C-alpha positions in Angstrom: 111.6 -7.1 167.6 115.1 -8.4 168.0 116.3 -11.6 170.7 118.3 -12.1 173.5 119.6 -14.7 175.1 121.5 -15.2 178.1 124.4 -17.6 179.1 124.2 -20.8 177.7 120.9 -22.7 176.9 120.7 -24.6 180.4 120.0 -24.0 183.9 122.4 -20.9 183.6 120.0 -19.3 181.2 117.1 -20.0 183.7 119.2 -18.7 186.3 120.3 -15.4 185.0 116.4 -15.3 183.2 115.5 -15.4 187.0 117.9 -12.8 187.8 116.3 -10.2 185.1 113.0 -10.5 186.1 113.5 -10.5 189.9 115.1 -7.0 189.0 118.6 -8.1 190.2 120.5 -8.3 187.0 120.3 -4.9 184.4 123.5 -5.4 182.6 125.3 -8.2 180.5 128.5 -8.4 178.8 129.1 -9.7 175.3 132.0 -10.6 172.8 131.7 -7.7 170.1 133.2 -10.7 167.8 129.6 -12.6 168.0 128.1 -9.4 166.3 130.1 -10.0 163.4 129.6 -13.7 163.4 125.8 -12.9 163.4 126.3 -10.2 161.1 123.9 -8.3 163.5 124.8 -4.4 164.4 124.9 -3.3 168.2 121.9 -2.8 170.1 121.1 1.1 170.9 119.3 3.0 173.7 115.8 2.8 173.6 115.6 -0.7 171.3 113.3 -3.4 172.7 114.2 -6.8 172.8 112.3 -9.7 173.7 114.2 -12.2 176.4 113.8 -15.6 175.3 114.1 -19.1 177.8 115.8 -22.4 176.7 112.7 -23.0 174.6 112.5 -19.7 172.5 109.7 -18.3 174.1 109.6 -14.7 175.4 109.7 -14.7 179.0 110.3 -10.4 179.2 110.6 -7.4 177.2 113.8 -5.6 178.2 114.7 -1.6 176.9 118.3 -1.3 176.4 119.1 1.8 178.7 123.4 1.8 177.7 125.7 0.4 175.0 129.1 0.5 175.5 132.2 -1.1 173.4 135.4 -2.1 176.1 138.1 -4.3 176.3 137.8 -6.8 178.8 140.3 -5.3 180.8 138.0 -1.9 180.7 135.0 -3.2 182.2 134.2 -1.8 185.7 133.3 -3.3 188.9 129.7 -1.0 188.5 129.0 -2.2 185.5 129.9 -6.3 186.5 127.9 -5.5 189.6 124.6 -4.9 187.6 125.2 -7.7 186.4 123.5 -9.1 189.2 125.2 -12.6 189.7 126.8 -12.4 192.8 129.9 -12.0 192.3 131.8 -9.8 195.3 134.7 -8.4 193.6 136.0 -7.4 189.7 138.9 -10.1 189.9 135.6 -12.6 190.5 133.7 -11.7 187.6 136.8 -11.4 185.4 137.8 -15.3 186.3 133.8 -16.5 186.0 133.6 -14.8 182.5 137.0 -16.3 181.6 135.8 -19.6 182.2 132.4 -19.0 180.9 133.9 -18.1 177.1 137.0 -20.6 177.5 134.0 -23.4 178.1 132.0 -21.7 175.1 135.6 -21.8 172.8 136.0 -18.2 172.8 139.0 -17.5 175.0 139.7 -13.9 176.4 142.6 -11.7 177.2 142.9 -8.3 179.1 142.4 -6.8 175.3 139.2 -8.6 174.1 136.3 -6.1 172.7 133.1 -6.6 173.9 129.9 -5.0 174.2 128.3 -4.1 178.0 124.9 -3.6 177.7 122.3 -2.3 180.5 118.6 -3.0 180.3 115.5 -2.7 182.4 112.6 -4.8 182.3 109.6 -3.1 180.5 107.3 -6.1 180.1 107.0 -9.4 181.4 105.7 -12.9 179.3 101.7 -11.9 178.5 102.0 -8.4 179.2 102.8 -5.9 176.1 105.6 -3.2 176.2 
């Protein structure tokens, strides 16, 4: 089973994992370029992933329910809202994600290719999917 690590390995990952476990976060967005860097294929609908914490421990098993390739400018409000991070507009979502990727060393523009994932929790730590 492949793994998913949300955000950066710090309090951000703790917060994002908590949102997933609470059922508020059912989507995430990644840079398409990271898949090439990691020589990893895209997720696919029905695939299960281990959601990892800051120590590399599985906190949940997620089932991918949707995969969409789009540009940064092509991300919809529905997807941004499903990320569950409290953004009140698509502009706020874009500003936050631009800041995050810039801090990570990968500035984005409107044409930057992204992968939008939707998922559901099928098991939490200690339970089998």
